[in-house]
C-alpha positions in Angstrom: 75.6 150.7 60.7 72.5 148.7 60.1 72.5 144.9 59.4 71.9 145.6 55.7 75.0 147.8 55.6 77.0 145.1 57.4 75.9 142.5 54.9 76.8 144.8 52.0 80.2 145.4 53.5 80.8 141.7 53.9 79.8 141.1 50.2 82.2 143.8 49.0 85.1 142.3 51.1 84.2 138.6 50.6 87.4 137.7 48.9 89.4 138.9 51.9 87.1 137.0 54.3 87.7 133.8 52.4 91.3 134.1 51.3 93.0 135.2 54.6 91.4 132.4 56.8 92.1 129.8 54.1 95.8 130.9 53.9 96.0 130.8 57.8 94.4 127.4 58.0 96.4 126.0 55.2 99.7 127.2 56.5 98.9 125.8 60.0 97.9 122.4 58.4 101.1 122.4 56.4 103.2 122.9 59.5 101.4 120.1 61.3 101.8 117.7 58.4 105.6 118.5 58.3 106.0 117.6 62.0 107.7 114.3 62.8 105.5 111.3 63.0 104.7 110.2 66.6 104.0 106.7 67.8 101.9 105.6 70.8 101.5 102.4 72.7 98.9 101.6 75.4 99.1 99.4 78.4 95.8 98.1 79.9 95.9 97.2 83.6 93.3 94.9 85.0 93.3 93.5 88.5 89.7 92.7 89.3 90.6 89.9 91.7 92.1 92.3 94.2 89.7 95.2 93.9 86.3 95.3 95.6 85.1 92.5 97.9 84.7 92.7 101.6 88.3 93.1 102.7 91.6 94.0 101.3 93.5 97.1 100.3 90.8 98.3 97.9 87.7 96.8 99.4 84.1 98.1 99.4 82.0 99.9 96.9 84.6 102.6 96.4 87.4 100.1 95.7 87.4 100.7 91.9 87.7 104.4 92.3 90.3 104.2 95.0 92.4 101.8 92.9 92.2 103.9 89.7 93.0 107.1 91.6 96.0 105.6 93.4 97.3 103.9 90.3 97.1 107.1 88.2 98.9 109.1 91.0 101.7 106.4 91.2 102.2 106.2 87.4 102.8 109.9 87.1 104.8 110.2 90.3 108.4 111.3 90.2 109.6 108.1 91.9 108.2 105.9 89.1 109.1 108.1 86.2 112.6 108.6 87.5 113.0 104.8 87.9 111.7 104.2 84.4 113.9 106.9 82.9 117.0 105.6 84.6 116.3 102.1 83.4 115.5 103.1 79.8 117.9 106.1 79.5 115.0 108.5 78.8 114.6 111.8 80.7 111.8 111.6 83.2 110.4 115.0 82.0 110.0 113.5 78.6 108.2 110.5 80.0 105.9 112.7 82.0 105.1 114.9 79.0 104.2 111.9 76.8 102.2 109.9 79.3 98.4 109.9 79.8 96.2 107.7 82.0 92.5 107.0 81.9 90.0 104.8 83.7 87.6 102.8 81.7 84.2 103.9 82.9 83.6 103.1 86.6 85.6 99.8 86.4 89.0 99.2 88.0 90.6 98.9 84.5 93.1 101.6 83.7 95.0 102.4 80.5 98.4 104.0 80.3 99.4 105.6 77.0 102.8 106.9 76.0 103.4 109.0 72.9 106.9 109.6 71.4 108.7 110.2 68.1 110.8 107.0 68.8 108.7 104.0 68.0 110.9 101.6 69.9 110.4 103.5 73.2 106.6 103.5 73.1 106.0 99.9 74.2 109.0 99.8 76.6 107.9 102.9 78.5 104.3 101.9 79.0 105.3 98.4 80.0 107.8 99.7 82.6 105.4 102.3 83.9 102.6 99.9 84.5 104.8 97.1 85.9 106.7 99.3 88.3 103.5 101.0 89.5 101.8 97.7 90.3 104.9 96.4 92.0 105.1 99.5 94.1 101.4 99.5 95.1 101.3 95.8 96.1 104.8 95.6 97.6 104.7 93.3 100.7 107.2 95.5 102.4 104.8 98.3 102.5 102.2 96.1 104.2 104.8 95.1 106.8 105.7 98.8 107.5 102.0 99.7 107.7 101.4 96.9 110.2 104.3 98.0 112.3 102.9 101.5 112.4 99.5 100.2 113.3 101.0 98.2 116.2 102.7 101.4 117.4 99.4 103.2 117.4 97.7 100.3 119.4 100.6 100.4 121.9 100.1 104.2 122.4 96.4 103.8 122.8 96.9 101.0 125.4 99.2 103.3 127.3 96.6 106.1 127.3 94.0 103.7 128.7 96.4 102.5 131.4 97.2 106.1 132.3 93.5 107.0 132.5 92.8 104.0 134.8 95.8 104.9 137.0 94.4 108.4 137.5 91.0 106.9 138.5 92.7 104.5 141.0 94.7 107.4 142.5 91.5 109.4 142.9 89.8 106.6 144.7 92.8 106.1 147.0 92.9 109.8 147.8 89.2 110.4 148.4 88.2 106.9 149.6 85.3 107.2 147.3 84.7 104.3 144.9 81.6 106.0 143.4 81.5 109.7 144.3 78.3 110.2 142.3 76.4 107.8 144.5 77.8 109.3 147.7 76.7 112.8 146.4 73.2 111.6 145.9 73.0 109.9 149.3 74.3 113.1 151.0 71.8 115.2 149.1 68.9 113.0 150.1 70.0 113.2 153.7 70.0 117.0 153.7 66.7 117.1 152.0 65.2 114.7 154.6 66.5 116.8 157.4 65.1 120.0 155.9 61.7 118.3 155.5 61.8 117.1 159.1 62.7 120.7 160.3 59.7 122.0 158.4 57.4 119.4 159.9 58.7 120.1 163.4 58.1 123.8 163.0 54.6 123.1 161.8 53.9 121.1 165.0 55.2 124.0 167.1 58.4 122.1 168.2 60.7 125.1 167.7 63.7 123.7 169.4 63.6 120.4 167.5 63.1 122.3 164.2 66.2 124.5 165.0 68.4 121.5 165.8 67.4 119.6 162.7 67.8 122.6 160.5 71.3 123.3 161.9 72.3 119.7 161.2 71.1 120.1 157.6 73.1 123.3 157.2 76.2 121.7 158.7 76.0 118.9 156.1 75.9 121.3 153.1 79.7 122.0 153.0 80.2 118.2 152.7 77.8 118.2 149.7 79.7 121.0 148.1 82.9 119.1 148.5 81.4 116.0 147.1 80.1 118.0 144.1 83.7 119.0 143.2 84.9 115.4 143.6 82.1 114.2 141.3 83.1 116.7 138.6 86.7 115.6 138.9 85.8 111.9 138.8 83.5 112.4 135.8 86.4 114.1 134.0 88.7 111.1 134.7 86.0 108.7 133.5 85.5 110.7 130.3 89.2 110.6 129.6 89.2 106.8 130.0 86.2 106.5 127.7 88.0 108.5 125.0 91.1 106.4 125.4 89.1 103.2 125.1 87.4 104.5 121.9 90.8 105.4 120.4 92.1 101.9 121.3 89.1 100.3 119.5 89.8 102.4 116.4 93.5 101.5 116.5 92.8 97.8 116.8 90.3 97.9 113.9 92.9 99.7 111.7 95.5 97.1 112.8 93.2 94.3 111.8 92.9 95.8 108.3 96.7 96.2 108.0 97.3 92.6 109.2 95.0 91.2 106.6 96.7 89.0 104.0 98.1 91.4 101.4 97.0 91.0 97.8 99.5 89.8 95.3 99.5 90.9 91.7 101.6 89.5 88.9 102.3 92.3 86.4 102.9 89.8 83.7 99.3 88.7 83.7 97.7 92.0 84.9 99.3 94.2 82.2 98.6 93.9 78.4 100.4 96.2 76.0 99.4 97.1 72.5 101.9 97.4 69.7 103.3 100.8 68.9 101.3 102.5 66.1 101.7 105.8 64.4 99.5 108.5 65.7 97.0 110.0 63.2 97.9 113.4 62.0 94.4 114.1 60.6 93.0 115.0 64.0 95.8 117.5 64.6 95.4 119.0 61.2 91.7 119.4 61.6 91.9 120.8 65.1 94.8 123.2 64.6 93.9 124.2 61.0 90.3 124.8 62.0 91.3 126.9 65.0 93.6 129.0 62.8 90.9 129.4 60.2 88.3 130.6 62.8 90.8 132.9 64.5 91.9 134.5 61.1 88.2 135.0 60.1 87.4 136.7 63.4 90.4 139.0 63.1 89.6 139.9 59.4 86.0 140.7 60.3 87.2 142.9 63.2 89.7 144.7 61.0 87.1 145.3 58.2 84.4 146.7 60.5 86.9 148.8 62.5 88.4 150.4 59.3 84.9 151.0 57.9 83.8 152.7 61.1 87.0 155.0 61.0 86.4 155.9 57.3 82.8 156.7 57.9 83.6 158.9 60.8 86.2 160.7 58.8 83.8 161.3 55.9 81.2 162.5 58.3 83.5 165.1 59.8 84.7 166.3 56.4 81.1 166.7 55.2 80.1 168.7 58.3 83.1 170.9 57.9 82.3 171.6 54.2 78.7 172.3 55.0 79.6 174.8 57.8 82.0 176.6 55.5 79.3 176.8 52.8 76.8 178.3 55.2 79.3 180.8 56.5 79.3 179.3 60.0 83.1 179.1 60.0 84.8 182.4 59.4 88.0 182.1 57.3 90.5 184.6 58.7 91.6 187.2 56.1 95.1 187.3 55.0 97.2 190.1 56.5 98.1 192.7 53.9 101.7 193.7 53.8 
């Protein structure tokens, strides 16, 4: 079919294209309008005094993002929703389904919104969610536990440093070498000097002296090989101690962060809650009714074009069959005489 034929078909079936989508959209809008009225309340959480800065739990340029991310995760966690549900006698699944959180721009301000058909629950739920989440995040007991864990890490790092130093001391006692690298270099220089002397003696024609000096140099090479193995062993022990000292520095830095004075937040001043208001049904009517209208329009168009294509194909087949019969291309079998 050409575009002109498509347009003609749409004009012939225009009443169907208009009526069916309107009925679908109107029915959907009616269902939405007859649903129970829902109410929502919003809690705004603002703690700028404890976010950002040079130190603290949410310090640095990423403090805002860290706080909003952590707060959102805490609000929607099972621990918080279960606690709020138990306190307000509301199922935690209902609380999770009706709760949404959002950060305001790139700031540290977060909003918590709860939507429900029970107006009295809206304010109570968002207040409890925001309050309990802040109390959980800034609980001094968590700071104490974190400090204790950091101290344990420092103790383990100190033990690792002590063990590494003990291994070095044992090596020195065993080999009598306080600095095997220096001893290796000295021994290598001695052998090189003897070999040079042997070459010079040979050049002067002092064959016996050259032989004796060369033999002395050869006799010292096993000692150099032994020192090489001891140097490798010693360097490994030193590297182990270096890694242990680095881990100790990291542990002490983390410990210093954990021992910093924990921030205190008063939920009464950090949380402001708006009054519960009925949610607008207009947006739901427009969204769902519009979606139903568009879907019905698409299905009607698809049905019209599909049926038109089937009818056209059927008419074409019948026309070809009649033409073939008329031209005698199809032989009609004669009836059998009795």
